[in-house]
MIFI-562669 format. One record per residue: residue number from 1; residue in one letter; x, y, z of N, C-alpha, C, O in turn. Coordinates in steps of 0.1 Angstrom, whole numbers. Atoms other than C-alpha are relative to their C-alpha. Layout:
REM residues N
MARKE   nr  rest    n.X    n.Y    n.Z   ca.X   ca.Y   ca.Z    c.X    c.Y    c.Z    o.X    o.Y    o.Z
MARKE  NUM     a      X      Y      Z      X      Y      Z      X      Y      Z      X      Y      Z
...
***
This chain:
REM residues 229
MARKE   nr  rest    n.X    n.Y    n.Z   ca.X   ca.Y   ca.Z    c.X    c.Y    c.Z    o.X    o.Y    o.Z
MARKE    1     m     12     -4      5  -1114    -53   -401      4     17     -6      9     25      1
MARKE    2     s     -3    -14     -6  -1112    -20   -416    -13     15      3    -25     14      1
MARKE    3     a      9      1     -6  -1128      5   -403    -15     13     -6    -25     19     -3
MARKE    4     a     15     -5      9  -1147     19   -431    -10    -13     -5    -19    -13    -13
MARKE    5     l      6      1      1  -1159     -5   -429    -20     -3      7    -31     -9      7
MARKE    6     a     15     -4    -11  -1188      2   -408     -5     16     -4     -7     27      1
MARKE    7     a      5    -15      5  -1198     25   -428     -8      2    -13    -15     -8    -13
MARKE    8     q     13      4     13  -1222     30   -463      3     10    -10      9     20     -5
MARKE    9     l     -7    -10     15  -1214     51   -498    -11     -2     -4    -16    -13     -6
MARKE   10     l     18      4      6  -1249     63   -510      9     10    -15     16     19    -12
MARKE   11     v     -2     -7     11  -1240     78   -544    -20      1     -7    -28     -8     -7
MARKE   12     v     11     -4      7  -1271    100   -563      5      6     -8     14     15     -8
MARKE   13     t      4     -2     17  -1279    101   -599     -9     -2     -5    -19     -7     -1
MARKE   14     r     13      0      7  -1298    103   -626      8     -8    -10     20     -8    -12
MARKE   15     a      3     10     15  -1304     77   -656     10     11    -14      7     22    -19
MARKE   16     p     -3    -13     11  -1281     92   -682     -8     -5    -14     -8    -15    -20
MARKE   17     v      5      4     14  -1301     92   -710      0     21    -11      0     31     -5
MARKE   18     p      1    -15      4  -1303    127   -735    -11      8      0    -23      7      0
MARKE   19     g     15     -9      0  -1320    154   -735      4      9     17      3     21     21
MARKE   20     r     11     -5    -16  -1320    152   -695     17     -6      9     18     -6     22
MARKE   21     s    -13      4     -6  -1279    139   -688      9      6     -4     14      5    -15
MARKE   22     k    -12    -12      1  -1255    166   -683     -1      5    -15      4      1    -26
MARKE   23     t      5     -8     14  -1272    190   -705     11     14      0     15     20    -10
MARKE   24     r    -11     -9      8  -1245    220   -694     18     -6     -7     30     -2     -7
MARKE   25     l    -12      3     15  -1222    198   -720     -1     -1    -13      6     -4    -23
MARKE   26     t      8     -7     22  -1247    212   -750      2      8      1     -2     11     12
MARKE   27     p     -9      6      6  -1229    228   -764     12      0      9     14      3     20
MARKE   28     p     -6      4     11  -1203    218   -776     -7    -16     -7     -8    -19    -18
MARKE   29     c     -2     13      6  -1215    181   -773    -17      2     -1    -25     10      3
MARKE   30     t     14      2      2  -1246    166   -786     -5     -5     12      5     -9     19
MARKE   31     p     15      6     -8  -1280    154   -759     12    -12     -1     21    -11      7
MARKE   32     g     -4     14      5  -1263    118   -774     14      2      8     15      1     20
MARKE   33     q    -16     -2    -12  -1225    125   -763      5      9     12     17     11     15
MARKE   34     a      4     -2    -13  -1239    143   -730      0    -12      6     10    -16     13
MARKE   35     a      2     15     -5  -1253    109   -722     10     -6      5     14     -8     16
MARKE   36     a    -12     14     -2  -1227     87   -731     12      4      7     21     -4      8
MARKE   37     i     -8      0     -1  -1204    107   -715     -3     -1     19      6     -3     28
MARKE   38     a     12      0    -13  -1229    106   -682      0    -15      2      3    -21     12
MARKE   39     a      2     14     -6  -1235     71   -686     18     -6      5     20    -14     15
MARKE   40     a    -14      7     -6  -1193     62   -682      8      9     11     19      7     15
MARKE   41     a     -3     -6    -12  -1189     89   -656     -5    -11      7      3    -18     13
MARKE   42     v      5      7    -11  -1216     67   -636      3     -8      5      3     -7     17
MARKE   43     s     -7     12      7  -1201     34   -645     10      0     10     12     -9     18
MARKE   44     d    -16     -3     -2  -1170     47   -635      3     -3     23      9    -11     31
MARKE   45     t     -3     -1    -14  -1177     62   -599     -7    -11     -1      2    -17     -6
MARKE   46     l      5     14    -10  -1203     25   -588     13    -11     -9     15    -21     -3
MARKE   47     d    -16     13     -2  -1170      2   -600      2      8     10     -6      5     18
MARKE   48     a     -5     -4    -13  -1153     28   -570     -4    -10      8      2    -20     13
MARKE   49     v      3      0    -15  -1175     25   -548     -5    -19      2     -3    -25     12
MARKE   50     r     -4     11     -5  -1180     -9   -550     12    -14      6     12    -25     11
MARKE   51     a     -8     13     -2  -1145    -21   -547      3     13     10     13     20      7
MARKE   52     t      2     -5    -12  -1149      0   -514      2     -8     13     -6      0     19
MARKE   53     p      4      4     -5  -1148    -20   -486    -10      4     10     -6      6     22
MARKE   54     v      6     -6    -13  -1180     -9   -467    -16    -11      2    -20    -20     -5
MARKE   55     a     12     13     -3  -1214    -27   -450     -8      7    -10    -19      1     -9
MARKE   56     r     15     -3     15  -1238     -9   -482      6      5     -7     16     12     -5
MARKE   57     r     -6    -17      7  -1236     11   -507    -18     -2     -8    -25    -12     -9
MARKE   58     v     18     -3     -4  -1273     25   -515      5      9    -10     17     14     -9
MARKE   59     v      1     -5      7  -1280     42   -548    -15      5      1    -25     -2      3
MARKE   60     a     15     -9     -1  -1310     72   -548     10     -1    -18     22     -1    -20
MARKE   61     l      6     -1     12  -1317     72   -588    -13      4     -1    -23      0      4
MARKE   62     d     16     -7      5  -1340     97   -607      4     -8    -13     14     -8    -20
MARKE   63     g      0      2     14  -1350     78   -635     -4    -19     -3     -6    -27      6
MARKE   64     a     -4     15     -1  -1350     42   -648     20     -8     -5     31     -5     -8
MARKE   65     p    -16      3     -4  -1320     23   -647      1     -3    -12      3      9    -14
MARKE   66     g      1      5     11  -1319     10   -683     11    -11     -2     11    -23     -5
MARKE   67     d    -16      9      7  -1284     -3   -690     14     -3     12     23    -12     11
MARKE   68     l     -1     -3     -6  -1271      9   -659      5    -13     10     -3    -20     15
MARKE   69     d      0     15     -9  -1253    -21   -638      3      9     16     11     18     20
MARKE   70     l      2    -10    -14  -1264    -11   -603      6    -15     16      4    -14     28
MARKE   71     s     -4     15     -5  -1251    -48   -587      2      2     14      3     12     20
MARKE   72     g     -5     -2    -19  -1244    -49   -552     -8      7      4    -13      0     13
MARKE   73     c      1    -17     -8  -1261    -14   -541    -15     -4      1    -22    -10     -7
MARKE   74     t     18     -3     -5  -1298     -8   -522      1     10    -11      9     19    -10
MARKE   75     v      2    -12      2  -1313     15   -551    -11      6      6    -20     -1     10
MARKE   76     v     11     -5     -6  -1337     38   -538     -7     14     -8      1     23    -11
MARKE   77     p      1    -17      8  -1358     69   -557      0      6      5     -5      6     16
MARKE   78     q      2    -10      1  -1351     99   -561    -10      8      8    -19      0     12
MARKE   79     v     13     -7     -5  -1376    126   -544     -1      7     -3     10     13     -3
MARKE   80     d      7    -10      8  -1398    154   -563      9     15      7     10     18     19
MARKE   81     g     -5    -13    -12  -1380    189   -553     14      3     -7     20     -4    -15
MARKE   82     d    -19     -5      4  -1344    208   -559      8     -9      9      5    -16     19
MARKE   83     l     -8     10     -5  -1313    194   -557      5     -3     22      7    -14     27
MARKE   84     g      3      1    -11  -1311    202   -519     -7    -12      4      0    -22      7
MARKE   85     t     12      2     -6  -1344    188   -511      3    -17     -3      0    -26      5
MARKE   86     r     -5      9      5  -1332    160   -531     14    -16      7     14    -28      9
MARKE   87     l     -7      9    -10  -1301    151   -512     -5     -1     12     -9    -12     16
MARKE   88     a     10      6    -14  -1316    152   -479     -5    -13      1      3    -22      2
MARKE   89     a      9      6     10  -1342    132   -490      8    -19      1      6    -28      9
MARKE   90     a     -8      6     -2  -1316    107   -502      9    -10     10     11    -22     10
MARKE   91     f     -5      4    -20  -1297    107   -461    -10    -10      4     -9    -21      8
MARKE   92     a      9      6     -5  -1329    100   -455     -3    -18     -4      2    -28      1
MARKE   93     d      4     17     10  -1341     67   -476     13     -9      9     11    -19     16
MARKE   94     a     -6      8      0  -1307     57   -469      3     -8     14      3    -20     16
MARKE   95     m      0     -3    -13  -1303     61   -435     -8      0     10     -5      4     21
MARKE   96     g      9      0     -7  -1334     57   -422      0      7     15     11     12     18
MARKE   97     p     -5    -13    -11  -1340     78   -385     11     -1     11     18      8     15
MARKE   98     v     -6     -5    -10  -1324     64   -359     11    -14     -5      8    -23    -12
MARKE   99     g    -13     12     -3  -1288     40   -355      3     -7    -12      3    -19    -14
MARKE  100     s     -5      1     11  -1278     44   -389     12     -2     -4     20      1      5
MARKE  101     l    -15      0     -1  -1246     37   -405      9     15     -7      5     20    -18
MARKE  102     p     -1    -12      5  -1226     67   -410      3     -3    -18      6    -14    -24
MARKE  103     t      4     -3     14  -1228     80   -448      6      8     -5      3     18      1
MARKE  104     l    -11     -4     12  -1204     94   -475    -12      2     -9    -21     -7    -10
MARKE  105     l      9      1     13  -1226    105   -503      6      8    -10      5     20     -9
MARKE  106     i     -7     -1     21  -1211    112   -538    -10      7    -14    -21      2    -16
MARKE  107     g      9      8      8  -1227    120   -566     10     -7    -11     19    -14     -8
MARKE  108     m    -12      7     13  -1208    108   -604      7     12     -8     13     12    -19
MARKE  109     d    -11     -6     11  -1192    138   -615     10      1      0     16      8     -9
MARKE  110     t    -17      2     -1  -1158    126   -600      2     -7     -2      9    -13      6
MARKE  111     p     -9     23      2  -1150     90   -619     12      5      0     19      5    -10
MARKE  112     q    -16     -1     -3  -1118    100   -609      4     -6     16     15     -8     20
MARKE  113     v      5     10    -17  -1129     82   -570      9    -11     -5      8    -18    -15
MARKE  114     t      1     14     -5  -1112     57   -560     -2     -6     10     -6      0     19
MARKE  115     p      9      4     -8  -1120     32   -539     10      4     19      7      5     31
MARKE  116     a    -11     -9    -15  -1088     44   -512      3      6      4     11      8     13
MARKE  117     l      4    -17     -4  -1096     79   -516    -12     -3      5    -14      5     14
MARKE  118     l     11      2     -4  -1131     66   -510     -3      0     16    -11      7     23
MARKE  119     a     -4      9    -13  -1120     44   -479      5      9      6      0     10     17
MARKE  120     a     -4    -15    -14  -1098     81   -463     -9      3      3    -10      6     15
MARKE  121     c      6    -13     -2  -1127     99   -468    -10     -5     16    -12      2     26
MARKE  122     l      6      5    -10  -1147     77   -446      6     -9     14      0    -13     24
MARKE  123     d    -10      2    -17  -1121     66   -419     -1     17      4     -9     20     13
MARKE  124     r      7    -13     -6  -1122    106   -417    -10      3      5    -11     11     14
MARKE  125     l     12    -12    -16  -1159    108   -404      2    -13     11      1    -14     23
MARKE  126     l     -4      3    -16  -1150     83   -385     11      4     13     12     -3     24
MARKE  127     t     -6     -3    -11  -1130     96   -363      1     12      5      9     20     10
MARKE  128     g     16    -11     -7  -1160    118   -355     -7     -6      8     -7    -18      8
MARKE  129     d     11      8     -3  -1187    111   -336    -13      5     -5     -9     12    -14
MARKE  130     r      9     -2      3  -1221    119   -344     -1     15     -6     -6     18    -17
MARKE  131     g     -2    -16      5  -1213    160   -345      8      5     -8     13     16     -7
MARKE  132     t     -8     -2      2  -1191    154   -368     -6     -2    -16    -16     -8    -18
MARKE  133     a      7     -1     12  -1194    159   -407     16      1     -7     26      7     -2
MARKE  134     v    -10     -3     12  -1167    159   -435     -5      4    -16    -15      0    -21
MARKE  135     l      6    -10     15  -1171    179   -472      7      4      0     13     11      8
MARKE  136     g    -11     -2     11  -1149    179   -503    -12      8     -9    -23      6    -14
MARKE  137     t      1    -11      9  -1150    212   -519      3     -8    -16     11    -17    -16
MARKE  138     a     -3     -2      5  -1152    209   -555      6     22     -8      1     32     -5
MARKE  139     p    -14    -16      3  -1121    243   -575    -13      8     -7    -11     19    -12
MARKE  140     d     10     -8      7  -1158    253   -589     -8      5     11    -19      9      8
MARKE  141     g     10      1    -10  -1172    258   -554    -11      2      8    -15      8     18
MARKE  142     g      5     13     -7  -1193    232   -553      4     -8      7     15     -9     11
MARKE  143     w    -12     12    -10  -1188    202   -532     -2     -9     -6    -13     -9    -12
MARKE  144     w      7     19      6  -1188    160   -544     -2     -7      7     -7    -17      3
MARKE  145     a      4      6    -10  -1190    149   -511     -3     -1     10      2     10     13
MARKE  146     l      3     -3    -10  -1205    146   -477     -3     -6      9    -14    -11     11
MARKE  147     g      5     14    -15  -1202    126   -445     -7      7      9     -4     18     13
MARKE  148     l      6     -2     -6  -1227    125   -425     -3    -12     13     -4    -25     12
MARKE  149     h      5     17    -17  -1234    102   -387    -15      2      0    -22     -8     -1
MARKE  150     c     19      1      3  -1274    114   -390     -6      6    -10     -3     17    -13
MARKE  151     a     -1     -8     11  -1292    115   -419    -13     13      8    -22     17      1
MARKE  152     a      9    -13     -4  -1312    145   -394     10     10     -6      3     20    -11
MARKE  153     a    -16    -10      1  -1274    167   -402     -6      3    -16     -5     16    -18
MARKE  154     a      5     -8      9  -1289    174   -436    -15      6     -7    -19      9    -18
MARKE  155     g      8     -8     -5  -1317    189   -428      1     12    -10     -6     16    -19
MARKE  156     v     -6     -7      5  -1299    213   -438      5     11     -9     13     20     -7
MARKE  157     l     -3      8     18  -1297    211   -476     -7      8     -7     -3     16    -16
MARKE  158     p      6     -3     13  -1327    220   -490     -5     20      3    -13     27     -3
MARKE  159     d     -3    -13     -3  -1319    255   -471     13     15    -18     14     24    -25
MARKE  160     v    -18     -2      5  -1283    258   -486     -4      1    -22    -10     -8    -28
MARKE  161     p      2     -2     16  -1285    272   -530      7     -7     -7     11    -14      2
MARKE  162     m     -4     19      5  -1272    244   -548      7      8    -16      4     18    -23
MARKE  163     s      0     -1     20  -1254    244   -587     11     18      4     15     22     -7
MARKE  164     r      4    -13      1  -1242    284   -573     25      1      1     33     -9      2
MARKE  165     a    -18      2      0  -1197    293   -574     -1      3     20     10      6     26
MARKE  166     d     -4     -2    -13  -1203    297   -536     -7     -8     10     -5     -5     22
MARKE  167     t      1     12     -1  -1219    265   -529      3    -10     10     -6    -16     15
MARKE  168     g      0      1    -11  -1198    251   -505      8      1      8     14     -7     15
MARKE  169     e     -3     -9    -12  -1187    277   -485    -14      1      9    -16      0     21
MARKE  170     r     12      1    -13  -1226    279   -476     -1    -12      2     -1    -12     15
MARKE  171     t      3     15    -11  -1232    238   -468     18      1      9     19     -8     17
MARKE  172     h    -11      4    -16  -1198    240   -444    -11     15     12    -16     18     23
MARKE  173     a     10    -17    -14  -1218    276   -428    -13     -7      0    -21     -3      8
MARKE  174     a     15      5     -7  -1248    257   -426      4    -16      7     -6    -21     13
MARKE  175     l      0     12    -10  -1234    223   -410      4      5     11      0      0     21
MARKE  176     e     -2     -5    -13  -1217    246   -387     -9      5      6     -9      0     17
MARKE  177     d      7     -5     -8  -1245    266   -377    -11     -6      6    -21     -2     13
MARKE  178     a      8      8     -6  -1260    237   -368     -1     -9      8     -9    -15     14
MARKE  179     g     -7     -2    -15  -1238    230   -346     10    -14     -7      6    -24     -1
MARKE  180     l    -12     10      2  -1210    204   -361     11      4     -4     13     16     -8
MARKE  181     t    -16     -3      6  -1174    202   -371     -1     -7     -8     -7    -18    -10
MARKE  182     v     -5      5     20  -1165    195   -404     10      5     -2     15     16     -1
MARKE  183     l    -18      6      5  -1134    178   -418     -2      6    -14    -11      6    -22
MARKE  184     d      3      1     13  -1124    190   -446      4    -14    -12     13    -21     -7
MARKE  185     l     -7     11     12  -1116    163   -479      3      7     -5      0     18     -5
MARKE  186     p     -7     -1     17  -1094    162   -509     -8     12     -5    -20     14     -2
MARKE  187     e     14     -9      9  -1110    190   -531      2    -12    -15     12    -19    -18
MARKE  188     l     -3      6     10  -1119    173   -565     -4      8    -17    -15      3    -18
MARKE  189     a      7     -8     13  -1130    191   -600     -8    -10      0     -3    -20      6
MARKE  190     d     11      4      9  -1164    176   -617     -4      7     -8     -4     19    -11
MARKE  191     i      3     -3     10  -1179    170   -643    -11     11     -4    -23     10     -4
MARKE  192     d     18    -11      4  -1202    203   -655      2      6    -13     -7      3    -21
MARKE  193     h      1      0     10  -1190    218   -684      8     -4     -9      0    -13    -11
MARKE  194     f     -8     13     18  -1168    198   -717     12      1      4     18     -9      6
MARKE  195     p    -11     -2     -6  -1135    219   -705      4     -7     14     16     -9     17
MARKE  196     d      2     10    -10  -1144    197   -671      0     -8     -2      8    -14      5
MARKE  197     a     -1     13      6  -1149    168   -690     15      3     -2     23      9      4
MARKE  198     l    -20     -5      7  -1112    170   -708      6     -2     19      7    -12     25
MARKE  199     s     -2      2    -12  -1102    184   -671      2    -20     12     12    -26     16
MARKE  200     v      4     11     -9  -1119    152   -650      4    -17    -11      5    -28     -6
MARKE  201     a      1     11      5  -1113    128   -681     18     -2      4     22    -12     10
MARKE  202     d    -11      4      0  -1077    131   -681      7     -4     19     19     -7     22
MARKE  203     a      2      2    -15  -1081    126   -640      4    -19      6     10    -25     14
MARKE  204     c      4     11     -2  -1093     94   -646     16    -11     -5     23    -10    -15
MARKE  205     a     -4      9      3  -1071     64   -644      1     -9    -18     -9    -16    -19
MARKE  206     p     -4      4     17  -1057     50   -689    -12    -14      0     -9    -24      6
MARKE  207     g     12      6      8  -1087     30   -701    -16     -3      7    -27     -7      2
MARKE  208     t     14     -6      2  -1113     39   -678    -12      3    -14     -9      6    -25
MARKE  209     r      9      1      6  -1147     40   -693     -5     20     -8     -8     25    -19
MARKE  210     t     -2    -19      6  -1148     82   -694     15      1      0     18     11     -6
MARKE  211     a    -14     -3     11  -1112     82   -703     -6     -4    -16     -8      3    -26
MARKE  212     r      4      9     12  -1123     64   -730    -14      9     -9    -14      9    -21
MARKE  213     v      6     -1     10  -1152     80   -743      1     17      2      5     24     -7
MARKE  214     v    -12    -12      9  -1142    114   -740     11      2     -7      9     11    -16
MARKE  215     a     -4      4     14  -1117    109   -761     -4      0    -10      2      5    -18
MARKE  216     e      3      9      4  -1138     93   -779     -8     17    -11     -8     21    -23
MARKE  217     v      6    -15      2  -1156    128   -781     -2     14     -3    -10     21     -8
MARKE  218     a     -4    -10     11  -1135    156   -785      8     -3    -12     11      6    -20
MARKE  219     a     -4      4     13  -1119    135   -811    -12      0    -13     -8      1    -25
MARKE  220     a     10      0      5  -1154    134   -825      0     23     -4     -1     30    -14
MARKE  221     l      6    -16      1  -1159    176   -818     16      8     -6     17     18    -12
MARKE  222     g    -13     -7      8  -1119    182   -829      4     16     18      8     28     21
MARKE  223     a     -9     -7    -16  -1113    193   -788     10    -11     -6     11    -21    -14
MARKE  224     a    -13     10     -8  -1079    184   -773      0    -11      5      7     -9     15
MARKE  225     a      3     18     -7  -1085    144   -760      9      4     18     16     13     19
MARKE  226     p     -7      5    -13  -1072    136   -722      5     -7     -7     -1    -16    -14
MARKE  227     t    -10      4     -3  -1036    128   -721      2    -15      9     -3    -16     21
MARKE  228     c      0     13    -10  -1029     91   -706     16      2     11     28      2     10
MARKE  229     r    -14     -1    -13  -1009     95   -673      4    -17      3     13    -19     12
***
């Protein structure tokens, strides 16, 4: 049995709705195109999560699920508040007060993740004790994954400014200031603006929803479509 089975994956996402999903893709995308990219990214992310051998999968969802396939996942609603507050609450809802499974939180902005990568990230988390965290940063200065052994450790997140060029650095520092040893995970690009969507789609496996939808949107916009690897 893989050590990764003794852990859980937590996906924090907003339901893909035009005008609320991936709004930084507009322009050049229309709200409908941005929502279509978001829906594809969420679905590919959840496919990877379902294929990863873990004990439990949780989705912290903002909004109604609509057509999202959430099978195999426990769904909890996101709380109100800024992003740091919502992330901390998602950890608390997924992990409970005591004795919960080590948890790796990811968003839906990195649909190029694979089950092998997620399992490797969890294995790295499980090499440490409750005083260990793992953090995967993004090239834009943010982060795409955070793994913790207890929900209390996420209490630093509401005080970290989010969606900034130094968010990853500040998150790393806040965790260390709280007494945690922070281990690095691989860096991954995430989808914020449309050039990011092109880059991420190019990193996705051919035939995935994200690769297909981004290519369709790029063609409609006259932009350079992602290439198949």
